[in-house]
N, C-alpha and C positions, 0 to 999 in steps of 0.2 A: 509319945506326942498322939494323940485321935486320931480315926481318921478325916475325919472333916482336915485337921489341922495339916496331916496327909495331902489329901489332895492339893490343898488351899495352892503347899508346895511346886507344887506339877504343876501351878499353873502364874506359874514365878519364876524366868531364868534365873535367875542372880540365887533364889535361895533354891532349886534343883542342885546347881555348883555346886555353893558354899555347903544345904546340907547332905550333900550321897558323894560330891567327885566325879572323876570319870566316868564313873561306875553307872551310876547312877543317871547320867548325861547319854550314856551309851544305851538305855536300857530304856529314856527315851525317845528316841532320834528312829531306835525301834520299835516302841510301839504306836507311834505314827504317822509309819505306814506299812506295820500288819499287822496292827490290831482295832476292832470296828472302836474302841473303846477312845482311841489316838487321836481322834481328832477334834479333839477340845487342847492337844497338846501343845506349845508355842515353841514348836520343831523354829521357823527362821528366826526368831528373836536372841531362842537360847544359843544355834548356831554361832547367830553377830554376836554374841556375852561371849561366848568360850572362845574365842579371838582374841579378841579383847584382853581377856583374859591373860594368855597366853604371855602378853607383855606386861597388864598394872599386876600380875597379883598369878606370874607362873607356879607360885606354892597349891596353889588351890588344885590345880590339876595334874602338875608333875609332871607333864609331856612338853615339848614345842610345840609350834602350826604345824612341824612337817605330820610327827604320831599323829595326832590330833587330826587333820582329815582324811590320812589315811584309818583309823579306827572309829569316826563315824561314818564313814562312808562304806566302811563296812556291816555295821550298823543298819543303815539305809537299805542298803542292799539283801540281805537279810531278810527286815524289816518286809520289802517287794516281796519275796517269794517265800516267804509266809501269809502274806496277805493274799499273791497269787493259789496260794495250793489252798487257803482255804475257798476261795472264789470256788478253782476248777470245780471240789467235793462237796461243796453245797448248790451249783448249778442255778439254772434259770429262779429256780423258787425263790428267789431271795429277795428277788423284784416284788413279791406277793408275801413277803411277810409281812405282817407286821410294825407300828413304828411300837417304837419300845419310848424309855428314858437314852439309850443308847445308839439304837439304831432307827433314823429316818428316812426312811424310803426315798423322799428326794434330794435327797445327798443323793443315791446311787444315778437318777434322776437329772443330778445338772452332770456328774458324771459320763455319765452318758450319751450328753448330748456334746458335750465339753471333745468326747471322745470321737464323735460321728463326725464331727466338723476336725478336727487335728490325728483324727487315726492316731498309728503308735508314737510318734509323737507327744502325744497329754502323758504319755510315762516320763518325758523328758521337764515339759512345760509344767504337769503339773506339778513339778516335785516342789515348785515358788510359790503355788498355792493350799491353801489350809483347804482341811475336807478332802479336794480332789485330789491329795496328795494322800490320802487317804484310802480312799475306794475305789480309782482308778487302779492298783494290780489285784481288787477284789474281782474288779470290773476283767480286767484282762483274764483270769480267771473261768470266769462264770462267762467268756464265750471264747476261750482256746483258744486265745494264737501259741502261734507256734511259743514254745517256749525256749529256743532258741534266740528268738528277735528277740523275743522277750525278754529273756539276759544282757543282749544289744544293752536296749531301751533303758533297763532298772539299772546297770555298770554306767554307762555315760549320763544318765538322768542324776543317779548320788553325785558321784565325782563331783560334775556341776554346780549340783545344787547346797554341797558341804564346802568347796574349793571356793567355789565367789564369795559365799559372807561369811565364812570361817576368814575368808584373807583378807578381805573387805576391814571386818572389825578387827581382825591385827593389821592393820593400814590404820584405821582412826584412834588404836588404840593407847594409838603414842602421844595423840593429841592432849590435854588438860585436859581440855575446851569441851568436850564431847565424853568426858569420863564422867564429867559436872553435870551435864546432860543425858547421860545414858538414855532416861527413862522416856522423853520430849520424842530418840531415835528410833527407840521400840513402838513407841504408837503409833509414831509416822510408822516406820518398817510394816508393821498390824495394817493400819487403812487401804497403803502399795497395796499388798498383794490382795489385801477384800475384792480389790474395786472389779476385776477378773469374775471374781465368782459373782457380788452382786446382781456385775452387771449383765452373767447366764442366765443368774436366777431370775430375772425382771425378765429379759426377754422372750426364757420358758415362764415365766407367770402370764406375759399377755398372752403367748399363742394359747 
């Protein structure tokens, strides 16, 4: 499999699970919350589908829903710690960094606006929002939030994010209609999670 095909796999939740199982699933959750390149990964839909698979195709992951939630929560916590460490080391110069294929300064600006509005709760609320969940821990490191306070929000946010989405997927996975229409449900989930982000971006652009 070449690089392009592999990247396509990483943007398709079902392919991630079928191709790499639990190990790749854990890496993707870690990367989306801990690495700059992770913002394009399908975290919400991936967690939701993994919960469904614990019911419909449990052999793909080889774990029950409780082990899944604990494992993914740990990956998300470690991911945020990595993002915090990166922001702490790089510091304010990150705001003056030039845009690249991976890094866009506006992503950091949007996250900062969201953070100014919600404070430390951004580390919890941001878990449910694409892009913000990637840049929130980095920003927390840049502005050097107390690490103990950061870890409290980090743990609560990870458990809430993983636990809620995986549990909903697990519950709905018992219904055949849901299994047959999973693609539409995933699209709807993506749209819902993008609404707050688009709203914040439009307000920032207008300002």
